[in-house]
C-alpha positions in Angstrom: 125.5 82.0 103.5 128.8 80.8 104.6 131.6 82.6 106.4 133.6 83.3 103.2 133.7 86.8 102.0 131.5 87.5 99.0 132.0 90.3 96.5 129.3 91.4 94.2 129.6 93.7 91.2 126.1 94.9 90.5 125.0 96.8 87.4 123.4 100.2 88.1 119.8 98.9 87.7 120.6 95.9 89.9 122.0 98.2 92.6 118.9 100.3 92.4 116.6 97.3 92.9 118.8 96.0 95.8 118.6 99.5 97.4 114.8 99.6 97.0 114.5 96.0 98.3 116.6 96.9 101.4 114.2 99.7 102.2 111.2 97.4 101.9 112.9 94.8 104.0 113.7 97.5 106.6 109.9 98.2 106.8 109.3 94.5 107.6 112.0 94.7 110.3 110.6 98.0 111.8 107.0 96.6 111.9 108.3 93.4 113.6 107.1 91.2 110.7 110.6 89.7 110.0 111.4 86.5 111.9 114.2 83.9 111.4 111.6 81.5 110.0 110.3 84.0 107.3 113.5 85.9 106.5 114.1 84.2 103.1 110.4 84.7 102.1 110.4 88.4 103.0 113.7 89.0 101.3 112.3 87.4 98.1 109.1 89.4 98.5 111.0 92.6 99.0 113.1 92.0 95.8 110.0 91.0 93.7 108.2 94.1 94.9 111.2 96.4 94.2 111.3 94.9 90.6 107.6 95.5 90.2 107.9 99.1 91.4 110.8 99.8 89.1 109.0 98.2 86.1 105.8 100.2 86.8 107.8 103.4 87.2 109.6 102.8 84.0 106.2 102.3 82.2 104.6 105.4 83.7 107.4 107.9 83.9 108.9 109.3 80.8 112.4 110.7 81.4 114.0 113.6 79.5 116.2 111.2 77.6 113.3 109.2 76.3 111.6 112.4 75.2 114.5 113.8 73.1 113.9 111.7 70.0 
């Protein structure tokens, strides 16, 4: 990224995925797996895994709103 300020306006679900991905990435940092050479790869992997987790949760968990029909 460059030095210009960047502003994002994420939708609720995008924000949730970004939050999940940040926690996954933090686990890579904590376990010393993140290096400058694999940073982009681990960011991508974290986001993809967060999406997979969210999709799976959506399939397996029925919320109260989905039950009220």
